[in-house]
N, C-alpha and C positions, 0 to 999 in steps of 0.2 A: 027157396028154401034152403034152410041152414036152422038146426034146433043144436049145436053144438055150443057147450058152456064157454063164454067169453071170457078171455084171460087178460084183459087191456088190448088197447088199441090195437087191430090188425092182428088180435093175438086170440085162438080157441082150442080149449083143452082136446084133447085126444085120448081114448082108453090104452091101456096096456097092449089089449088085443082088437085095436081097429085096423079095418083092411082099407087101404085108399086104393081105389080102382082106376086108371088112367087109360082112358082112349084116346088115341091119338086121330087128330083130322086131319083129312088131306090140304086141307088149308094150313097147317100147321101150329095149331092149336090143339090142347088139351082140356078132354071135359074129365074133371075130378069126381068122383064118386065117393062119399066117407062113409063108412058103415060103422057101428060102433063096436058091431062085434061080427067078425067071419062065421061066424057057426048060429048067430040067432036069426030066428026069421022073422026082423022086422025091416021097415022099409029105411033107406039109406037115412041118416042125420044130416050131410048135406050135398049140395052138388055145385061145383064152382067151374067158370071158366076159364083156363089160363094153362100153365107150365109149372109143374112139379121141377124145380129145381134140382134140389137135393134133398136127401133123407139122413139127417145126423142121427136119427136113433136108432136103436137096434133092429133091426126090422130083415125078412127075408123078401127077394125080390121074384116073383113069378111071372117071367114073360108070357102075354098072350099073343094071339094072332092080329088082336087089334090096337095091341100097349101093355100093359103091364100092371100087377097088383103090388102094394107095398103091405107085406102082415107085418105090422108092429109086433114087437116085442117086449115094452118098454111105454109109462108114461109118456106123452109128447105133447109138441105145441104145433099149431101150424100158424105158420108166420105169413103174412103177407108182405112181400119185397115192392111190390106195386100195382097197377091194374092187373099185371097179366101173369106173376111171378109169385110163387109158394115156396118155401122151405119149411120140413117137418124136421123141429127139435125134439132134443130129451129135453124132459121138464127139472 
């Protein structure tokens, strides 16, 4: 499931109010769930398996018992580094 707007090869646009919820798994992987807006009552825009390596865009990080939430504060890009690694950069 991926309903994010493409911005080139291996790049997708994230809104300025997107929330990326990262659930850490026992095997060292992560499940990334992307919501266009944390306040909206909508299904996720995308779900990905891999590791969120870094968030360069302005954001707030909220720790949770099973991982964390990156609450974005500016328009950003989700970039694939390889099959299992992702970075969020400012647009």
